[in-house]
N, C-alpha and C positions, 0 to 999 in steps of 0.2 A: 430613629437611630442617627447617630452622628458618624460621618465617615472619618476614618483614621489615616487614610492614604488615598492619593489620586494619581493615576498614571495610565499606562496602556499595556495590553497584552500584545507581545510581538509573536505572531503566529505565521512563520514564513515571511511573506511580503505583506501579510494582512496585519493591520493595526487596529486594536479594539480598545477604545477608551473606556476605563472602568473606575469605579470607586470601591474602596475596601471598607467593610463594616465588621466589627467583632461579632462573631456568630454565637458566642456562649457567654454566660455570666454565672458566677458562683453565688448561691444563696447561703452565705455563711454569716455568722455573728462576729462582728468586729468589735473587740473590746478595747477600751482605753486603759492606760495605766493611771490609777487614781490613788489619792491618799486615803487609806482605809478609815481614818478617823472622821474625815468630813466629806469624802467623795470628791475632793478637788482634783482637777486634771494635773498630771505631772508633765511639765514642759521641759524641753531640752534647748540649750543654747549652743549655737555654732561658735566654738571657741578654737582659735588657732593654737596648736601646741608649741609653736616657735615663739610668737610674740605675746601669747596669752590674751589677745584682744578678741572680742566678739566680732564675727565677720558677717556683714550683710549678704543676703543671698546673691545680689548682683555681682559681688566680688569673688564668688566661688567658682572654680574651674575644675575640670577633671584632671586627675593625676594618676600616673602609673609608676609604682615603685619598682626599680630595677633590683636585681639580686645583690648589688653592691650597696644598696641603701639609697641611691640617688633617686630623686623624684622628677619625673618628666611631666611637665604641665602641658595639657592639650586643650586648646580653646575651640569654640564653636567654628571659628574661621578655618582652623586646621582640618576639622572634620568635613567641612564643605568642599575642601580641595582634594579629598581622597579620589584617586583614579578609579571610580566605580561606574560601570556602564548601566547598572540596573537601578540607578537612583529613582527614576520615575518610570520604570519599565518592568514588566513581567516577561522575561525571555523564556519561551518554550524551548527546552533542550532536546527532549525526545518523548515518545509515547511508549508506555510499558503496560503489560497486563496487570490487572488489579492485584493478583495474588503474589506478584513479585516484590511488593513493598511491605516490609515488616512494620507493623504498627508501633514498634518500639521507637521508631524515628519520629513519630508525630508529636507536634507541640501544641499549637493553637489553631483554631478554626476561624475562617473569615467568609462572609458572604461577598460576592462580587456583583455590583450593579453596573449595567452598561450606561454610558452617556447616550443621550437621545439619538445622536447620529450613528452610534455604534450598535444599536439594538439588533440589526440584521446579522452582522458577522458574529455577534455574541451568541445568538440563537443557533447559528450555523455550527460554531465550535462546540457548544453544549450538546447539540443533537449528534454530532460526529462522535463525541466521547461516549454518549449514551448508547449509540448503535454498535460501536466497536467493543465496548466493555473495557476500554483502556483508560489509563490515567496520563495526564500530561505532567512531566517532570519539568519544573521551572526554577528560575533564580529571581529573587527580588530583594531589594534593600529597604528595610523598615527601621526607622530611628537610627540611621547611620550604621546599620549592620546588615551585611549581605547574608542571606540565608537561602538554603535549599527549600523547595516547597513542591507541592503537587496540586493539580487542579482535577476536579472530578465533577460529573453531572449529578445533581441531587434535586429531584423533582423538576422545577422549571428554572433552576439556578445553576450557576457555576460556584462551587465552593473550593476555597483554597485552604490547605493545611500546611503550615510551616513545619519544617523538619530539622532534626539535628544533623550535623555533619557526622560522617562515620567515626572520626576520632573523638566525638563527644559522647559516644555510647561506650560505657565501661565494659571491659571484658570480665566475665564472671571467673572468679578464682576461688573455688570452693574445694575443700579436701575430698568430699565424697565423689567428685567427678573423676578422680584418679582411681577409684576403687572399682571392683567388678561385682556389682550388685545383681543378684539373680532373682528374677520374678518367676514364681511357679505357675505352670499353665492353668491350674485350677483357680488361682488367685486372679490371673488376668481374665479368665472367663467370667468370674463373678464380678470383677470390676466393670467389665464391658456390659454385663447385665444391669448393673447399677446405673451406668450411663444411659442405657436404653430406657430404663424405668423413669429417669428424671428428664428425658428429652422433651423439648417443646420448641415453640417458635418465640423468638425474642420480641417482646412488646414492652418498651420502656414505661408505658403507662401503668403497668401492673406492679411496679415497684414504688416504694415510698421512702422518703428521707426521714427515718424515725428519730435521728439525732436532732434535726432542726425542729421537729414538732416538740420533742421533749425539752429542748432548750427554750423554746418560745413559752411553754407552760411554766418553766422555772422562773423566767424573767417576769412574766405576768404575775406569778404568785408573790415574788419578792417585792414587786412594785406595789401590790395591793395589801401587803402584810398578811397574806393568807398562808395556810399550811402548805409546806413545800411537798411536791410529789416525791415519793420514795421509789427507789429501785427495787424491782421484784427480786425475791430471793432466787439465787441460782440453784438449779436442780443438781442433786448429788450425782456424780459420775458413776457411782456404783462400783462393781467389781472390775478388775482389769481383765480385758478379753484379748484374745489373739486376733491377728489381722483377718484371717479367714472368717472367723465368727462375726467380727465387726462388719465385714462386707455382706455376709448373709443377712444379718439383722437390718442393715441399711437398705437392702433390696426389699425386704418384707415391709419396712416402714414406708418406703417410697411408693410401693404398690398399694398399700392400705390407704395412704393419704390421697391417692388418686382413684380410690374406689375399686381397685383391682383391675382397672381398665388398661389396656395396652396403649402406649403413646400414639397419638394420631399421626398419620403420615404427613410429612411436610408438604405444605401447599406452595405453589409458585406464587411469588409476591404479586398482589393485585396492582394493575396499572392504574394510575390516577386518570381522572377524566381529562386532564390537560394533555397527558401523554397520548390518550386515545384520540383526542382531537387533532394532535399534531400528526399522528400516524395516518388518520383518515384523510386529512388535508393533503398530505404528501402523496396519497394514492388516489386522489379524487379524479384524476384523469382516466383511470381504467375502470372505475365504478365497481371494483371487487373488494368488498369488506374483508373477505377471507384472506386475501393476499396481504392486507394491512396487518392482520393479526400474526401472520407468519413472519412478517418483517420484524415485528416486535420480539418474536421468540428467537430470531436468528442468532443474536449474540450469545444466548445461553447454550446453543449447540456448539458454538466455537470454543467456549470455555472447557468443554469436555475433552477437546483435543490437547495433547501435550504442546507446551509453548516451544 
């Protein structure tokens, strides 16, 4: 992987040199605009609306249009002079419980790799977050833009999630929110039963991207001149049923699909071998393996208490 940013985590008076790597990638099909007749690529020219001349990329700058129509040109030199203290730093602002941050704020995920000289304080911060069950709220500047972010421990790494600012999250304005919609007790009971019938433990490996598979088959078929795959016919919805009947049938369907078995009790997440080794090494002085296991479970007990 190629790092996209290099700087340091400012953790009190401790500085941890790190590199940032994009943690995710989208497996999507990127189509080009082409001429239907011969498959030729459609190209665009950068043409100035004022002089009508084609402009080379080196002569293109950023411009912000004001409400009165004036254009403010901003060069790279202007951006470098911005009075931002987080240009090459990840400033830790505070530590908060995991449940206090709404996922609606999350944007993109990054892996953090420590510099060789910073491995020890890196592991220290990661372990502290892991033991406390807290997240670190930070500020960072990426590509000339300061953003809010959070750090969390994931396996043996620190992971950073950039976040939206509060004013970037739209306020929902829907008509039904002003109404007084009543839910009948029997409907709520049946809905709760449906939730219980479909309960399980999240395993991302159990899900598949059917769209990507279907698109790959379509492209391969067209490339080879073979018969194109057809979409299966949709099942008829049948008669219109009321909400309560739909809930009852849904519960029956969910139970039958699971063989009539009750959902298994949720298990505590298994610790990785690396986590166990860290725990045992931290307790190697007292020789008590049982105490090490209790130390791993301590954060879960704290989460049960109100913040």
